[in-house]
N, C-alpha and C positions, 0 to 999 in steps of 0.2 A: 680936435682927434678925430683920427682919420672913423670911418664907421665900421663896427665889426662886420665880419659874412653874413650874417643875419641880415642886420639892415641895411646891410646895400644889395642883398638880395630882396628883399623886400618891397626897396626902390623900384626896383627895375621890375615886378608883379605887377604893380599897380598901372604900368603901361599897356596892360593887355587886357582884355574882357574876359577874365577866363571866368571858368573851365572854356576849354574850347572844344569844339565839334569832331574834329578828324587830325589826320597824323599831321597833313600835312601844315594844317592852322599852326601847330606845335614847333613846327623849326625855328621861327621869330623868335622865343620865349626862349625856347630852349640854347640858342645862341647867345641870347642877351644874359640867360642865368651863366653861360662857358667863359661869357667876356669877363663874367668878375673876376677870373683865374679859379684855381683848384680849391677846393676843402681842405681845413687842418685833415693829417693822416689819422686813420684808428690808431689810440696808443701813443699819441705825438705828446700827450700832454693838453690838448684839447679837443679830445673827445666827443664831450658833449655841447663845444663850439659848432661842429659839424653836426650833433643830431641834432640842433636848435635849428641850423641851416637846412635839415631835410624835412624838419616838423614844420617850421614856416610855409616850405613850397608845398608841400603837400594837402597845407589849411586850404590853398587857393586851387590847384587842381592835380587829382591824383595820376590821372595818366602824364600828366606833365613831370612828375616827383618819379613816375614810375623809369621815366627816360633818363631825367637828371641824376636820378639815385646811381644807373647803372653805369652812369658814364662818369660819376664819382668814383665807381666801384672798381672800374676799368682801370683808372690812372689809380689807386692806390693799391691795388693789386702788382703791377707793373714797378712802382715804385718799389713794394714790401721786397720784390723777389729781386730787385736793380738794374732795371733795365730802365732805359731810355724812349720813350715810345717814336718811334720811325716813322714824326706824323705831322700835320702845321700845328701850331698852337689853336687854330678854332676848328681844329677837327671835334665831330661829333661822336665819342666813341659808347659803341654797347659793351654788356656783359650777358655774355647766352650761356648758361652751364646748366639748361635741364634736359635731361637726358631719360626720355620714355625709350623704350626696347626697339619701337618701330623704328625711332629716326636718330639714327647715329653719325655720326662724321669720321670718316677714316682717311687713315694717313695713306697713303696711295705708293708715294714715293717722294724719295729727297730728290732735290735738285741739282745735279750735279754739281760739284765741288764746293757746296756747301750745307754743313749739317746740320743747318738751321731751319733752312726754306724748304720747302717742303711741298706737295699738290696734296689737295684735298676732294674728297667723293662723298656723295650722301646725302643724309636731310637732318637740317638742326629746326628743332622744332620749337615753340614757342618765344620766336624772337622777338624783344619787344621792340618797337621802334624802329623795326629794317627796311621800312620805304624811306625814312629820312637821313638813317646813318651812313657817315663815312667809312669808317672802321669799326670792326667788331672782333671782342677777344672773347674765343672762346674755348669749351673744350672739347674736344675730340678725342679718336685713339688711334691708336697706334700698335695693334694686334691688340691684345685685353690688357695694355696698359694707357691709362688716360696723361692726354696731355692736354697744354694750354697754348692757343695760336691766336697769329693775330693775322686779322684777312682786311685786306684794302678793298670794302665794298664794290665801286667801281671795274670793275675788271671783267674779262672774259669769263665763264664759268659758274658766274653768283649771278643766281635769279630768286629774287624777291617774289615770292608768290602771294597770291591770297588767300590762301587753305589757310586753317587752323582754328578760324577765332570768331563763332558767333554769337557770345554774349550779347546782351545790349550793355553792361555792366564792364567800364576798361575798355569799350569801344575804340577811344580816339588813341588808343597807343599802340595798336596796330601788330600786336603779337602773334604774327603770322609762323609760315614754315619757308625756308629757306632751300632750294638744291642747289648743289656745291657740285661743278664736273671739272675735274682740274683744274679746279683754281690753286691759286698760287699762297701761301700763307708762311710766317715767319713763326718759328716756335718760340714761345715765353718759359723759363723756368724749364726747370726741372722735368722726371717721370712726377705725376701724382702732386706737381706745384699748388694746383688749385686746391686741394684739399687741405693738405699736409705744411698748413701754414698757420700761426695765430691768427692772421687777420681774417681767414673765414669765418670763424664765429662771430670775430670782433665786427665784422660785417652782418653779419646773420643778426647782431643785437639792436645795430641800427638799422636793418628794417623796421623794426618795433617803431623807432621813431615816426614810421610813416605814415604806417595805422593809424599812432595816435594822433598825430597833426591834423589827419583827416576825421578822425573823432570830436577833435576840437574846434573844427567848424560847426559840426553838428551842435554841439554845445554853446556855441556861439548864439545859434539862431535860438534856441530854446531860448538863454538869459535876455534876449535881446524882448521876448515874450513878455516872458514872465515879469520882465521890468512895466511894461503895463499895464498886468492884470495882478497884481500882487495881493491882490483879498483874496487869491484862487489857490485853496488847498491843498488842492490836486497838484494842480499847476506847481506848486513851490517844492512838493514831497520828490516829485518827478527829477526836477533841478538837484536837491540835495542827492539823489541818487546818483544823477550824472557829475558832480561835482566831487562826493567821495570818490565813485570811479577815475575821472579827469587824475585827483590828486591822487593817487595809486599810481597810477600809471606811471606821470612826471618824476615823484620821489622813485622809483623804479629805477627809471634811465638817468637820472642823476648820479643814483648808486653803480648802480652796472658802468659808466662814462668814468666815475671814478678810480674803480677797480679793476678797470683794463689800462688807464694812465700811470696809478702806481704798479699795474707786473705786464707791459706790453708784452712782453714775450714769452707767457704763461699761455697753454691749453685754457679757454676758458669755456669749454662746451655748455659747462653744468649753469654757468652766469648768463648764455646769453636764452640756452635755453627754459630757465628761468625767465627771465626777461621780455622774453616773447608770450610765455603763459599769462603774466600778469598780464602784460598790455593785449593782450588775445580780449581775455575776460574781460577788462574795462571797456576795451572797444565796445563788445560785442552790448554790453549794459547799457553803453550809450546810444547806440542804436536804439534798442529795445525801448528804451524811455523816452528817447526825443522823437520816436515816432507815437507812444502812446499819448506821450502829452500834448503833441500839435496835432495827431489827428491828420483827417486826408488834404486839410487845405494844402502845406505846405507841397506835399508831394508833386500836387497839381499842378498850381502856381508860380510856386519858387524856384526857379531855373537851377539856382545853384544849389540848393537843397535837394530835388530829388537828384539831381547828379551826384550827391558825393554819398544818397543812398542806394543809389543804384552802381558805382563804382567799389565804396568801401566795401560789402561784403566782399566781391570777387578777388580786392586787392587783398583783403584778411585772408583767402584760401594759398598763401603764399604759405602759411602753418599747415603741418600737417598733420593740427587736430589732434584725436588721442594717439597715433602716432609717434609724434614730440612728447606727448605726456607719458607715455610710457617708454620710452628714452629716457626723459628724465629721472623717472622714480626708477629706472636700474642705477643708475647713476646714485641715486639718494642712499640708497645703499649701501654702495661703499663710501660716502662720502666723511671723512673723520671729522669733517667740523662740525657735522650736527648744524640744529638751528639756533647760535646763539644770539643773546641780545646785546 
């Protein structure tokens, strides 16, 4: 029987001493994951299998999953838009969509004779994995309209800088700024294609599987300690808190995947925001209880635990916290389904 996608990825992850310390070291494990073939697409009937793969990789290395999830997201977006990427099968794709007001890339001109080929100028921020990526799918601007463009990174006019990342957490992801000066790109899909598709919120829910995968790794460390100190009631209480939080997150992901697969073409913003909110709360509880239960020892002596504790709070800030909760609250007011059991 052919191994499942998560099983195949798990075999590859054991080949590396994860987590890794810098962006260049992430190239080899990223290539091995990409070589296993694309993940099932969101809404394809195998959304949970896709999320299990993300969850598993995240439990080994959050910087690696940041790059691998971006690669998988870029491929899913192009598939949803009916575009076959003009790139080799082993290309490393990134998906860069951050839009801070001080860093935007503008379409400067269309290449003569082809409406889809354009030149780009400007700066793109928060470009995870930029130093090792071969191709980037990113949001750009055509006047006041947002577009998607695919860029070959190894070309004149594309400069990967060392600007934009000072955090210790997620440092290996190298989420730096890229400068574009008359760089060539190909437009992907129509105006507002990135946001105006069901897959936008489906992908947003999938990010939560990465967050929870990191928290699962912390929970495993606590569980291992508890196995040798079963007579410690405080340790058992912390493990009970962690188990409840992790189970809530897992149940939420299973439910969300089932709902997405049942209605893959429907807008699912409220489902995605609820999923992310529940997972964020679960992860914050797991971080807190693992830290309080285990004390200073693993922060100082356990490399994997310490790295996860540094990386996970940074990764979790992909959530917009109260802003996302406010958006969820507004949607709840108009939700005709309410809260049935």
